[in-house]
C-alpha positions in Angstrom: 5.6 -21.5 13.2 3.2 -18.7 14.4 4.7 -15.2 14.6 5.6 -13.8 17.9 3.6 -11.0 19.5 4.7 -7.6 18.4 8.1 -6.5 19.8 9.1 -3.4 17.8 12.4 -3.1 19.7 13.7 -6.0 17.5 13.1 -4.1 14.2 16.5 -2.8 13.0 15.8 -2.2 9.3 12.8 -0.5 7.7 12.2 -0.6 4.0 10.0 1.9 2.1 9.0 2.7 -1.4 10.7 5.3 -3.5 13.3 7.9 -2.9 13.1 10.1 0.2 10.2 12.6 -0.2 7.7 10.0 -1.4 4.4 9.5 0.5 5.7 6.1 1.7 8.7 8.0 3.2 6.2 10.2 5.2 4.2 7.2 6.2 7.4 5.5 7.3 8.1 8.4 9.7 4.6 8.0 11.2 5.3 4.4 12.0 8.8 5.2 13.4 7.3 7.9 15.7 4.3 5.8 16.8 6.4 2.7 17.7 9.5 4.6 18.7 11.5 2.5 16.3 15.3 2.5 16.5 16.2 1.4 13.0 17.9 2.2 9.7 15.5 3.0 6.9 16.3 2.0 3.3 14.4 3.0 0.2 13.7 0.6 -2.7 12.4 1.3 -6.2 9.3 -0.9 -6.3 6.8 -2.8 -4.1 8.0 -6.1 -5.7 11.6 -5.4 -4.8 10.6 -4.7 -1.2 8.7 -8.0 -1.0 11.7 -9.8 -2.5 14.0 -8.2 0.1 11.7 -9.3 2.9 11.8 -12.9 1.6 15.6 -12.9 1.1 16.3 -11.6 4.6 13.4 -13.4 6.3 14.2 -12.0 9.7 12.4 -10.5 12.7 14.8 -7.5 12.4 13.3 -6.3 9.1 10.0 -4.5 8.4 8.6 -2.6 5.4 6.2 0.2 4.6 4.1 0.0 1.4 0.9 1.6 0.1 -2.2 -0.7 -0.1 -5.2 1.5 -1.0 -6.1 4.9 -2.3 -9.4 6.6 -1.7 -9.8 7.5 -5.4 -7.9 4.8 -7.4 -8.7 1.9 -5.0 -6.5 -1.0 -4.1 -2.8 -1.0 -5.1 -2.7 -4.1 -7.3 1.0 -4.7 -7.0 0.7 -4.8 -3.2 -2.3 -7.1 -3.2 -0.7 -9.5 -5.7 2.4 -9.8 -3.5 0.9 -10.2 0.0 -0.1 -13.9 -0.4 3.4 -14.7 -1.5 4.6 -13.9 2.0 2.9 -16.9 3.5 6.0 -19.1 3.7 8.0 -16.4 5.5 5.0 -15.5 7.7 5.2 -11.7 7.4 2.1 -10.0 8.7 0.6 -6.5 8.6 1.5 -5.0 11.9 -0.3 -1.7 11.6 -1.8 0.7 9.1 -1.9 4.5 8.8 -3.7 6.8 6.4 -2.0 9.8 4.8 -3.7 12.8 3.2 -2.4 13.2 -0.4 -2.2 16.7 -1.8 -0.5 16.8 -5.2 1.2 19.8 -6.7 2.6 20.5 -10.2 6.3 21.3 -9.9 9.0 22.1 -12.3 11.2 24.9 -13.7 8.7 26.1 -16.4 7.8 29.8 -16.1 4.4 29.2 -17.8 2.3 26.0 -18.0 2.2 26.4 -21.7 6.0 25.6 -21.7 5.3 22.1 -20.3 5.2 19.2 -22.8 5.8 16.3 -20.4 4.5 15.5 -16.9 6.0 12.7 -14.8 4.7 10.9 -11.8 3.6 7.6 -10.3 0.7 6.2 -12.4 -1.7 6.6 -9.5 -0.8 10.2 -9.0 -1.3 10.8 -12.8 -4.7 9.2 -12.5 -5.6 11.2 -9.5 -4.9 14.4 -11.4 -6.4 13.3 -14.7 -9.1 15.9 -15.0 -6.6 18.7 -14.1 -4.2 17.6 -16.8 -7.0 17.4 -19.4 -8.3 20.8 -18.5 -4.9 22.6 -18.4 -2.9 20.9 -21.1 -3.4 19.9 -24.8 -4.0 16.4 -25.9 -0.4 16.3 -27.0 0.9 16.3 -23.4 3.0 13.3 -22.7 2.4 11.6 -19.3 5.5 9.6 -18.2 5.1 7.0 -15.4 7.7 6.8 -12.7 8.2 4.3 -9.9 7.2 7.0 -7.3 6.1 10.6 -7.1 9.5 11.6 -5.6 11.3 9.8 -8.5 9.5 12.1 -10.9 10.4 15.2 -9.0 14.0 14.2 -8.5 14.4 13.7 -12.3 13.7 17.4 -13.0 16.6 19.6 -14.1 16.6 23.4 -14.5 17.9 23.2 -18.1 14.7 21.5 -19.3 11.7 23.6 -18.6 9.4 21.4 -20.8 9.2 18.6 -18.2 7.2 18.9 -14.9 6.2 16.5 -12.3 3.4 15.8 -9.9 4.1 15.2 -6.2 4.0 16.6 -2.7 5.0 20.1 -1.6 7.3 18.6 1.0 9.1 16.6 -1.7 9.4 19.7 -4.0 10.9 21.6 -1.1 13.3 18.8 -0.2 14.7 18.7 -3.7 14.5 22.5 -4.2 12.1 22.3 -7.2 9.8 25.3 -7.8 6.0 24.8 -7.3 4.0 25.8 -10.3 0.5 25.1 -8.8 -0.8 23.6 -5.6 -3.8 21.3 -4.8 -4.2 19.9 -8.3 -6.0 16.7 -7.1 -9.2 16.0 -9.0 -10.8 15.1 -5.6 -10.0 17.1 -2.4 -10.4 14.1 -0.1 -7.5 12.1 -1.5 -6.0 9.6 1.0 -3.7 6.7 0.8 -3.5 3.8 3.3 -0.1 2.4 4.1 0.7 -0.8 5.9 3.7 -1.9 8.1 4.8 -5.4 7.4 6.9 -7.5 9.8 7.3 -11.0 11.4 5.1 -10.2 14.4 1.5 -10.5 15.4 0.0 -7.3 16.8 -1.8 -7.7 20.1 -5.6 -7.3 20.5 -6.7 -3.7 21.0 -10.5 -4.0 20.8 -10.4 -1.9 17.6 -8.7 -4.3 15.2 -8.9 -5.3 11.5 -7.9 -8.7 10.1 -6.9 -9.4 6.5 -7.0 -12.8 5.0 -6.2 -14.3 1.6 -7.4 -17.7 0.4 -8.3 -19.8 -2.7 -11.1 -22.4 -3.1 -11.9 -25.1 -5.5 -13.2 -23.7 -8.8 -16.8 -24.6 -8.0 -20.1 -22.7 -8.0 -20.9 -21.4 -4.5 -17.4 -22.0 -3.0 -16.9 -18.3 -2.1 -20.5 -18.0 -0.9 -19.9 -20.7 1.7 -17.0 -18.7 3.2 -19.0 -15.5 3.3 -21.9 -17.3 4.9 -19.6 -18.6 7.7 -18.4 -15.0 8.4 -21.9 -13.7 8.5 -23.1 -16.5 10.8 -20.4 -15.5 13.3 -21.4 -11.9 13.1 -18.1 -10.9 11.5 -18.4 -7.5 9.7 -16.6 -7.6 6.4 -15.2 -4.3 5.1 -13.5 -5.3 1.9 -13.4 -8.1 -0.6 -11.4 -8.5 -3.8 -10.1 -11.3 -6.1 -7.1 -11.7 -8.3 -6.2 -14.4 -10.8 -4.1 -17.2 -9.1 -1.7 -17.2 -12.1 -1.8 -21.0 -11.9 -4.9 -22.0 -13.6 -7.4 -20.2 -15.9 -10.6 -19.4 -13.9 -8.9 -19.9 -10.5 -8.8 -16.9 -8.2 -7.2 -15.8 -5.0 -9.6 -13.9 -2.7 -8.7 -11.1 -0.2 -11.0 -10.1 2.6 -10.7 -7.5 5.4 -13.1 -7.7 8.4 -13.4 -6.3 11.9 -11.8 -8.2 14.7 -8.6 -10.0 15.7 -7.6 -13.6 15.0 -7.3 -14.2 18.8 -11.0 -13.3 19.2 -13.0 -16.4 20.0 -15.7 -15.9 17.3 -13.0 -15.5 14.6 -11.2 -18.6 15.8 -14.4 -20.6 15.5 -15.1 -19.1 12.0 -11.6 -20.1 10.8 -12.1 -23.7 12.1 -15.2 -23.9 9.8 -13.5 -22.3 6.8 -10.3 -24.4 6.8 -11.9 -27.5 5.3 -13.3 -25.5 2.4 -10.1 -23.8 1.1 -7.1 -24.9 -0.9 -4.9 -22.1 0.4 -5.5 -19.9 3.5 -3.2 -17.2 5.0 -3.9 -14.6 7.6 -2.1 -11.5 6.3 -2.4 -9.8 9.7 -4.6 -8.5 12.6 -3.8 -4.9 13.3 -5.1 -1.4 14.1 -4.7 2.1 12.6 -2.3 4.6 14.0 -1.5 8.2 13.4 
């Protein structure tokens, strides 16, 4: 059954990644404000647990906010690997928003030389790799946490040897001192977040569509799909592949392109693509907010 057109008044529960104070929490607030959502928000520890909760509840009343791409580290693999698994329940990307990411080093140490361990989400650690290399010895231990806010929340005044990387807002929320601000290796650090729900967003004229599909393991199979998109003047903005986890050498492809699935040229392109694929799922047609 095709999803209904977007009716945000029906969303009563909104899931998001990490404890309060995570970047997903801030992105969640952007979606709530933009769509005037009247819902209860619930945080979960991992992207996979959020996807499982969506499947278990399988209702128009539930939606979720998860990160999908960072301007420095690229696509969030855990998100990409989980999106195609939502085909049976027909959850879609409703909207996306981009948040500026400004990391800070926080903790109770009086001097950076006191710090022996730095905790944060793996992407945040990677985004501050050069800073950590230049400011700490090789003996520094980097501990991965499920979110930046989880790392900050774990800090205690009695242990000054452990610090964390996260946002100024999160440090303030949990009353953790800021040791140094703006420690990103790159100043233009942004993360894209998506809102998932059992609705199809309407056409706005400025839409993006995301699809996932698999083909027969044959030479030129992907090329045929791309040729069809090009023939219909569909501008592709992103392509990636992940192992299908079913058969060695078999891959699932992900493509983002401009337009909406209700656009005539995209309908025609899909008609030509369908006979060429083993699996095909429209992850969503949506636009950016915020």
